[in-house]
C-alpha positions in Angstrom: -5.5 63.7 -21.6 -1.6 63.5 -21.8 0.4 62.6 -18.7 2.9 64.8 -17.3 6.7 63.9 -18.2 7.3 63.3 -14.7 4.8 60.5 -14.1 5.3 59.2 -17.8 9.0 58.7 -16.4 7.8 57.2 -13.3 5.6 54.8 -15.3 8.3 54.0 -17.5 10.8 53.2 -14.7 7.9 51.2 -13.2 7.5 49.2 -16.2 11.1 48.5 -16.5 11.2 47.3 -12.8 8.3 45.2 -13.5 9.8 43.8 -16.8 13.1 43.2 -15.0 10.7 41.2 -12.2 9.1 39.4 -14.9 12.5 38.6 -16.7 13.8 37.2 -13.3 10.9 35.3 -12.5 11.0 33.8 -16.1 14.7 33.1 -15.5 13.9 31.2 -12.1 11.5 29.2 -14.0 13.8 28.2 -16.8 16.2 27.2 -14.2 13.4 24.8 -12.7 12.7 23.5 -16.0 16.4 22.9 -16.7 16.5 20.9 -13.4 13.5 19.1 -14.2 15.0 18.0 -17.3 18.4 17.1 -15.8 16.4 14.9 -13.2 14.5 13.2 -15.8 17.5 12.5 -18.0 20.0 11.7 -15.1 17.4 9.5 -13.4 16.6 7.7 -16.6 20.3 7.0 -17.4 20.7 5.8 -14.0 17.8 3.6 -14.2 19.1 2.1 -17.4 22.4 1.5 -15.9 20.7 -0.4 -12.9 18.6 -2.4 -15.1 21.3 -3.6 -17.2 23.7 -4.3 -14.2 20.8 -6.1 -12.3 20.0 -8.2 -15.5 23.7 -8.9 -16.3 24.1 -10.0 -12.8 21.0 -12.0 -12.9 22.1 -13.7 -16.1 25.5 -14.5 -14.6 23.9 -15.5 -11.4 21.5 -18.2 -13.2 24.3 -19.3 -15.4 26.2 -20.2 -12.4 23.3 -21.9 -10.5 22.7 -23.9 -13.7 26.4 -24.8 -14.2 26.4 -26.1 -10.5 23.4 -28.1 -10.9 24.8 -29.6 -14.1 27.8 -30.7 -12.1 25.6 -32.2 -9.4 23.9 -34.2 -11.8 27.0 -35.3 -13.7 28.4 -36.3 -10.4 25.5 -38.4 -9.4 25.7 -40.1 -13.0 29.2 -40.9 -12.4 28.5 -42.3 -8.8 25.6 -44.7 -9.8 28.0 -45.7 -13.0 30.9 -46.7 -10.8 29.1 -48.2 -8.1 27.1 -50.6 -10.3 29.9 -51.4 -12.7 32.2 -52.7 -10.0 30.2 -56.0 -9.3 30.1 -56.5 -13.2 34.0 -55.9 -13.4 34.3 -58.4 -10.5 32.4 -61.1 -12.3 33.9 -60.3 -15.7 37.3 -61.2 -14.1 36.1 -64.3 -12.8 34.9 -65.5 -15.9 37.7 -64.6 -17.9 39.9 -66.5 -15.2 37.7 -69.4 -15.9 38.0 -69.3 -19.9 41.7 -69.2 -19.3 41.9 -72.2 -17.2 39.3 -74.1 -19.4 41.4 -73.2 -22.5 44.7 -74.7 -20.9 42.7 -77.7 -19.6 41.6 -78.2 -23.3 45.1 -77.9 -24.8 46.8 -80.3 -22.2 43.8 -82.9 -22.6 44.1 -82.8 -26.3 47.8 -83.5 -26.2 47.1 -86.3 -23.6 44.4 -87.8 -26.0 47.0 -87.7 -28.9 49.5 -89.8 -27.0 47.3 -92.9 -26.7 47.5 -95.0 -23.9 51.1 -96.3 -24.5 54.0 -94.4 -23.2 51.6 -91.3 -23.0 49.7 -93.2 -20.3 51.3 -90.9 -17.2 50.2 -87.7 -19.2 46.7 -89.1 -19.7 46.7 -90.0 -16.0 47.7 -86.4 -14.8 45.4 -84.8 -17.0 42.3 -87.0 -15.7 43.6 -86.2 -12.3 43.8 -82.4 -12.8 40.4 -82.2 -14.7 38.7 -84.0 -11.6 39.9 -81.2 -9.3 38.3 -78.3 -11.6 34.5 -77.7 -11.1 33.7 -77.7 -14.8 30.0 -77.6 -14.1 30.1 -74.2 -11.8 29.6 -71.3 -13.7 29.2 -67.7 -12.3 25.8 -66.0 -12.4 25.5 -62.9 -14.8 22.6 -60.5 -14.1 19.9 -59.9 -16.7 19.5 -56.6 -18.4 16.3 -55.7 -16.3 18.6 -56.3 -13.1 21.2 -53.7 -13.8 20.6 -49.8 -13.8 19.8 -48.1 -16.9 20.5 -44.5 -16.4 18.3 -41.5 -17.9 17.7 -37.8 -17.1 14.5 -37.0 -15.8 14.1 -33.3 -16.9 10.6 -31.3 -16.4 10.3 -29.1 -19.1 7.6 -26.9 -17.3 10.3 -25.1 -15.1 11.0 -23.0 -18.4 7.5 -21.8 -18.2 7.7 -21.3 -14.4 11.1 -19.2 -14.8 9.6 -17.3 -18.1 6.3 -16.2 -15.9 8.7 -15.0 -13.3 11.2 -13.2 -15.4 8.3 -11.5 -17.5 7.1 -10.4 -14.2 10.6 -9.7 -12.7 11.3 -5.8 -12.2 9.1 -2.6 -12.5 10.0 1.1 -13.6 8.3 3.8 -11.4 8.3 7.3 -12.8 7.7 8.5 -9.1 8.8 7.4 -5.6 5.8 7.1 -3.2 7.6 9.1 -0.9 9.6 12.2 -0.6 11.6 14.2 1.8 9.5 17.1 3.3 11.7 18.9 5.4 15.5 19.1 6.9 15.7 21.2 10.1 19.2 21.8 11.2 20.1 21.0 15.0 23.4 21.4 16.9 25.3 18.5 15.5 22.3 17.0 13.7 19.8 17.5 11.2 16.0 16.4 11.8 14.5 14.8 8.4 11.0 14.6 7.8 9.3 12.8 4.9 5.7 12.1 3.9 3.8 9.8 1.2 3.1 11.4 -1.8 1.2 8.4 -3.3 -2.3 7.9 -1.8 -2.8 4.2 -3.2 0.6 3.3 -1.4 0.3 1.9 2.0 3.8 2.0 3.8 4.9 -0.5 6.5 8.4 0.9 7.3 10.4 3.6 5.9 14.3 3.7 5.3 16.5 6.7 5.5 19.9 7.3 4.1 22.3 10.0 4.1 26.1 10.7 2.9 28.5 13.5 2.4 28.0 15.2 -0.7 31.8 14.2 -1.3 31.0 10.6 -0.6 29.6 8.3 -3.1 28.2 5.7 -0.6 24.8 6.4 0.9 24.5 4.7 4.4 21.4 3.5 6.3 20.7 5.5 9.6 16.9 4.5 10.1 14.5 2.0 9.5 11.1 2.0 11.0 7.5 3.5 10.8 8.0 6.9 12.1 8.1 9.9 9.3 10.6 12.0 11.2 14.3 11.1 12.4 17.3 13.2 13.8 20.6 12.3 12.2 23.2 13.0 14.8 26.9 13.4 14.5 26.6 15.8 11.4 29.7 18.1 11.1 28.6 21.7 11.1 28.9 23.6 7.7 29.2 20.3 5.7 26.8 19.3 2.9 24.9 16.1 3.0 22.1 14.4 1.2 19.4 12.5 2.3 17.0 10.1 0.6 14.1 7.8 1.9 12.3 4.9 0.5 9.3 2.7 1.6 8.4 -0.9 2.1 4.7 -1.7 1.1 2.4 -3.4 3.5 3.3 -7.2 3.3 6.1 -6.5 0.9 9.7 -7.5 1.2 11.4 -5.3 -1.6 11.8 -1.5 -1.1 10.4 1.3 -3.3 12.4 3.6 -5.3 14.5 6.1 -3.7 13.2 9.6 -3.1 14.7 12.7 -4.7 18.0 13.3 -2.7 17.9 16.5 -0.9 20.8 18.5 0.4 21.1 20.1 3.8 23.5 21.1 6.4 23.7 22.4 9.9 25.6 25.7 11.1 25.3 24.7 14.6 27.9 22.9 16.3 26.7 20.2 18.5 26.4 21.3 22.5 29.6 19.7 24.2 30.6 20.1 28.0 33.9 21.5 28.8 36.5 18.9 29.1 39.1 18.6 32.0 36.8 19.7 34.8 37.9 17.7 37.7 34.7 17.1 39.5 33.0 15.3 36.3 33.5 12.6 33.9 32.5 12.8 30.4 31.7 10.7 27.6 33.6 10.3 24.3 31.3 12.9 22.5 31.5 14.9 25.9 27.5 15.2 25.4 26.9 13.3 28.9 28.6 14.4 32.1 28.4 12.2 35.3 29.7 13.5 38.6 32.6 11.5 40.1 34.2 11.3 43.4 36.4 14.1 43.2 36.1 16.9 46.0 36.2 19.5 43.7 33.0 21.5 43.4 32.0 24.0 40.9 29.8 24.7 37.9 30.2 22.7 34.8 29.8 24.7 31.6 29.3 23.9 27.9 32.5 24.3 26.1 31.1 27.0 24.0 28.0 29.4 23.8 26.0 27.0 21.4 22.6 27.8 22.8 20.6 30.8 21.5 17.0 32.0 21.2 14.7 30.1 19.0 15.9 26.6 20.0 14.2 24.2 22.6 16.9 22.6 24.7 16.5 19.3 26.8 18.6 17.8 29.5 17.7 14.2 30.5 18.9 12.8 34.0 20.1 9.3 33.5 20.7 8.8 37.1 20.8 10.6 40.6 23.0 10.7 43.6 23.0 11.7 47.1 21.2 15.6 46.6 22.7 18.7 47.7 20.8 22.2 47.8 23.4 23.9 45.6 22.8 20.9 42.8 21.0 22.8 39.6 21.0 22.5 35.9 20.1 25.5 33.9 21.3 28.2 31.3 23.3 31.5 31.9 23.8 34.5 29.9 27.5 34.5 30.8 30.3 32.1 32.0 31.4 33.3 35.5 34.1 31.2 37.3 34.4 31.1 41.1 30.8 30.1 41.6 29.9 26.8 43.0 26.0 27.1 42.2 23.8 28.4 39.2 21.7 30.4 42.0 23.2 33.6 41.1 22.6 36.5 38.9 22.1 36.3 34.9 21.1 32.6 35.3 18.0 30.4 35.5 18.1 26.7 37.2 16.4 24.4 38.8 17.4 22.6 41.8 17.4 19.0 42.7 14.4 19.4 45.0 12.3 21.4 42.2 13.1 24.9 43.2 13.4 27.3 40.5 16.0 30.3 40.7 16.0 33.3 38.5 19.1 35.8 38.8 19.6 34.0 42.2 16.1 34.6 43.6 14.1 31.7 44.4 10.5 31.6 42.6 7.5 30.4 44.9 6.3 27.7 42.4 7.6 24.3 43.5 8.3 22.0 40.7 8.9 18.0 40.9 12.2 16.7 42.7 14.7 14.9 40.5 14.3 11.2 39.5 15.9 9.1 37.3 14.8 9.6 33.9 13.6 13.3 34.5 14.0 15.7 31.8 14.4 19.5 31.8 13.3 21.6 28.6 14.3 25.1 28.2 12.6 27.3 25.6 14.0 30.5 25.2 12.7 33.2 23.0 13.8 36.9 22.3 10.9 39.6 22.6 11.1 43.7 22.5 8.9 44.5 24.9 10.8 47.2 26.7 11.8 47.4 30.3 10.4 44.9 32.8 10.8 43.6 36.1 11.6 39.9 37.5 9.0 39.7 40.0 7.1 36.7 40.7 4.0 37.5 39.4 4.9 36.5 36.1 2.7 34.2 33.4 2.6 30.6 33.8 1.7 28.2 31.1 1.5 24.4 30.7 4.1 22.9 28.2 4.6 19.0 27.2 8.0 17.8 27.2 9.6 16.3 23.9 11.5 13.1 23.5 15.3 14.1 24.1 18.8 13.1 23.8 21.4 13.7 26.8 22.3 16.9 25.8 20.4 18.5 22.6 18.2 21.1 21.4 14.9 20.6 19.5 13.3 23.1 17.3 9.9 24.7 17.5 9.5 25.7 13.8 10.8 29.3 14.4 13.9 30.6 12.8 16.9 31.3 14.8 17.2 34.9 15.5 20.5 36.7 17.2 20.1 40.0 19.1 22.6 42.7 19.6 22.2 42.6 23.6 21.8 38.8 23.8 23.2 36.7 21.0 23.8 33.3 22.8 22.8 31.9 25.8 25.6 29.6 27.8 24.4 26.0 29.1 25.6 25.1 32.5 24.7 22.8 34.8 25.6 20.9 38.4 24.1 17.6 39.0 21.3 17.0 36.4 17.9 17.2 37.6 14.2 18.3 37.2 11.2 16.7 35.3 9.5 20.0 33.7 9.8 22.3 30.9 10.4 26.2 31.2 9.6 29.0 28.6 11.8 31.8 29.0 11.7 35.0 27.4 14.9 37.4 26.9 14.0 40.9 26.7 16.6 42.7 24.5 16.5 45.8 26.5 18.3 44.2 29.9 19.9 40.5 30.2 16.9 39.2 32.3 14.7 36.3 32.0 11.1 36.1 32.3 9.6 32.8 33.2 6.7 30.5 32.2 6.6 27.2 33.8 4.1 24.6 35.1 4.4 21.4 37.0 4.1 18.7 34.5 
C-alpha cells in the first residue's frame, strides 16, 4: 500500500533530520579523531625533544665530570712529582758542588806537582794544606730506584660495563600515564581538581599536581601528597587554566609521566568581606575578618552577593572573644544597613550560644555554643513547592560538616541554578560562631527560608 504524500513528506523530513544528526555525530567523531591524532603527534614530538635534550645534557654532564676527574688525577701526579723530585734536586746540587770543588782541587794539585820541590815548594805546601781541609772521602747518599716513586695510573675498566648497564636501562617511554585528571569543579576563587589511577598495576605513593594559566609557558607545583583531590585557590575568575598530575610509585624516587593536561576555569568570584568597615580588621585577601577594639557595631557583609543556590558554604571560627547575644553568623537575601544584628527578616543566622534565627524568629532547637575551631556550613537549595510557612515544625536531618577554609564554599555536585525571584544570597556575619551544618531550601514563590538542621 502506497503511503500518503503527507506521510511520505513527513518521513522524508525525519530521514533528513536523522541524516543531519548522523552527520553531526560523525563530524564530532572526526573531530575527536583529529584531536587524538594531534595528541599523539604532539606528545611524540615533545617526547623526542625531551629525550634529545636530556641525553645531550647527560652527555655534557658526564663529559664535565670526566674532565673534572681527569684534572684531579693530573693534579695528584703533579703533586707527587714535585714532592719527590725536590730531594733529588737538592742531592744533585750537593753532588755538582762537590764535583766542581774536586775539579778545582785536581787542577791546583797538578800545577803544584809540576812545579817540583824547589821554588814551587810554597804552592805545594798550600795545596796540601787545602786538601787536608776537604773531606775527599765523604760522598752523599743517592737513593736506589726501588726507593723512589714510580708513578702509574690505576684504571678499572669494569666501570665502563657498569656505566653501560646503567645507560642501557636509563629512561623509558610510556604510551599512557598511570593517572589522569577526572574532574574539575569551579569554586568561588578556586577550582577543585580530582584525579584517579588508570593503571591497575601501578601503586601510587604520592601525587603531584601542577597548574598554569593558558597564557603561561611554565607549570607551577600546587600540591604534593597522597590525596586524590585538591582545591586550587586564588584562581582569577573567567581565566582559563591548565592542570596536570603525575604520580610516584611505591618505593620509587622518580615521578611518572604527566597526565593529559585538562583546561578549566571558574566563573565564580571569590568570597570577600567588605573592606573599610570600622569594627573589623581584614586579612590581605579579605577572606578573614577579626573583630577589633573599635566601639562601632553593625553587620559585616560580603563585598558582593557571591553565594547562590547549589553551593555549600562553610565558615570557620579561628578564635572567640567575649560573647554578645547579638553576635551571629549567617546569610541574608539582601543587604540592609542600619541593623546591629542578623536576627531580622530575610536572614538566617546562628548566635554565639547556638540559637537559630529565621526571619528574626528564634527556633526551638538549641545548637552547640561557639568554640575556637568551630565550623558553620550552609547548604541552600532552590525548590518550587509553592507557598509555605516558616513554622517551627519543619523537617530536620543530620549533616556532616566538611573540611573548610576561613570563608569559602564547597560543591555538592549539583549545577548552580539561578532563579528569577532569588538569584543570589548575600553573605553576612557578626562575630563568627557555631559548630553545626544547616540545610536551607529557598522557595521561589517567596523569599523565605526552610531549615533542616541537627546538632552535630
